C-alpha positions as CSV (number, residue, x, y, z in Angstrom):
1,M,0.0,0.0,0.0
2,K,2.9,2.2,0.7
3,S,4.0,1.8,-2.9
4,K,0.6,2.8,-4.2
5,S,0.6,5.8,-1.9
6,R,4.0,6.8,-3.1
7,F,2.9,6.4,-6.8
8,L,-0.2,8.5,-6.1
9,W,1.9,11.3,-4.6
10,L,4.4,11.2,-7.5
11,Y,1.5,11.1,-10.0
12,T,-0.1,14.1,-8.2
13,I,3.1,16.1,-8.1
14,L,3.8,15.4,-11.7
15,L,0.2,16.3,-12.7
16,F,0.4,19.6,-10.8
17,S,3.8,20.4,-12.2
18,V,2.5,19.9,-15.8
19,A,-0.5,22.0,-15.0
20,L,1.8,24.8,-13.5
21,L,3.9,24.6,-16.7
22,L,0.8,25.0,-18.9
23,I,-0.4,28.0,-16.9
24,L,3.1,29.6,-17.2
25,F,3.2,28.9,-20.9
26,A,-0.3,30.3,-21.4
27,G,0.7,33.5,-19.5
28,M,3.8,34.0,-21.6
29,T,1.8,33.4,-24.8
30,Q,-0.8,36.0,-23.7
31,Q,1.9,38.5,-23.0
32,E,3.6,37.8,-26.4
33,A,0.2,38.1,-28.1
34,E,-0.3,41.6,-26.6
35,T,3.1,42.6,-27.6
36,H,2.4,41.6,-31.2
37,K,-1.0,43.4,-31.0
38,T,0.8,46.6,-29.9
39,T,3.3,46.2,-32.6
40,S,0.6,45.6,-35.2
41,V,-1.3,48.7,-34.1
42,G,1.9,50.7,-34.4
43,L,2.6,49.4,-37.9
44,Q,-1.0,50.2,-39.0
45,E,-0.5,53.7,-37.8
46,S,2.8,54.0,-39.7
47,V,1.1,52.6,-42.8
48,T,-1.7,55.1,-42.5
49,K,0.7,58.0,-42.0
50,L,2.9,56.9,-44.9
51,T,-0.2,56.6,-47.2
52,Q,-1.3,60.1,-46.2
53,D,2.2,61.4,-46.9
54,N,2.2,59.7,-50.2
55,E,-1.1,61.2,-51.2
56,N,0.1,64.7,-50.1
57,L,3.3,64.3,-52.1
58,K,1.3,63.1,-55.2
59,A,-0.9,66.2,-55.0
60,E,2.2,68.5,-54.5
61,N,3.9,66.7,-57.5
62,A,0.8,67.3,-59.7
63,S,0.7,70.9,-58.6
64,L,4.4,71.4,-59.4
65,R,4.0,69.7,-62.8
66,A,1.1,72.0,-63.7
67,E,3.2,75.0,-62.6
68,A,6.2,73.7,-64.6
69,D,3.9,73.4,-67.7
70,G,2.8,77.0,-67.2
71,V,6.4,78.1,-66.9
72,N,7.3,76.2,-70.1
73,A,4.4,77.8,-71.9
74,L,5.5,81.2,-70.7
75,K,9.1,80.5,-71.8
76,I,7.9,79.5,-75.3
77,S,5.8,82.6,-75.5
78,L,8.7,84.8,-74.4
79,E,11.1,83.1,-76.9
80,Q,8.6,83.8,-79.7
81,T,8.3,87.4,-78.5
82,A,12.1,87.7,-78.5
83,D,12.3,86.3,-82.0
84,H,9.6,88.6,-83.1
85,N,11.4,91.6,-81.5
86,G,14.7,90.5,-83.1
87,R,13.0,90.5,-86.6
88,N,11.5,93.9,-85.8
89,E,15.0,95.3,-84.9
90,L,16.5,93.8,-88.1
91,L,13.7,95.3,-90.2
92,I,14.1,98.7,-88.5
93,K,17.8,98.7,-89.2
94,A,17.2,97.6,-92.8
95,M,14.6,100.3,-93.2
96,S,16.9,102.9,-91.8
97,M,19.6,101.8,-94.3
98,Y,16.9,101.9,-97.1
99,C,15.9,105.4,-96.1
100,T,19.6,106.6,-96.3
101,N,19.8,105.2,-99.8
102,D,21.9,102.1,-98.8
103,I,19.4,99.8,-100.6
104,N,22.0,97.1,-101.3
105,G,23.1,97.0,-97.7
106,A,19.5,96.8,-96.5
107,R,18.8,94.0,-99.0
108,A,22.0,92.2,-97.9
109,L,20.9,92.5,-94.3
110,L,17.5,90.9,-95.0
111,A,18.8,88.3,-97.4
112,E,19.1,85.6,-94.7
113,M,15.7,86.3,-93.1
114,D,13.1,83.5,-93.2
115,I,10.0,85.3,-94.6
116,S,7.7,82.5,-93.4
117,L,8.1,83.7,-89.8
118,L,7.1,87.3,-90.6
119,T,3.8,88.9,-89.6
120,P,1.8,90.7,-92.4
121,E,3.2,94.0,-91.2
122,Q,6.8,92.8,-91.2
123,L,6.3,91.2,-94.6
124,A,5.1,94.5,-96.0
125,V,8.3,96.2,-94.9
126,Y,10.4,93.3,-96.1
127,N,8.7,93.4,-99.6
128,M,9.1,97.2,-99.8
129,I,12.9,96.9,-99.2
130,M,13.4,93.8,-101.4
131,K,11.5,94.9,-104.5
């Protein structure tokens, strides 16, 4: 009987030890799960913030592209105006030479001019000098 009693005590101690280990394991698992949950929430907040930053940067990029397109259009317009003004200056110089009876010099000055770029007014002055 003593042997059965000893076996029963050993069995009880072993059973309680296993139960204690399971309880400790469950507690550690619960703590680890909460740590993962906290990390997950932090990552979700980071993703949300990064998404918002990305949207803001896309909007800013679109705005800057539109502004750059406007600047490029203005640049083209200014270049056309500069070309137009350059032709006007050349025509004025040629007209001045024409008026001082340096007709050949005026014609030589206008010989290289592309007449397809001239406005109707500029073309009238060009034709008057070149006839």
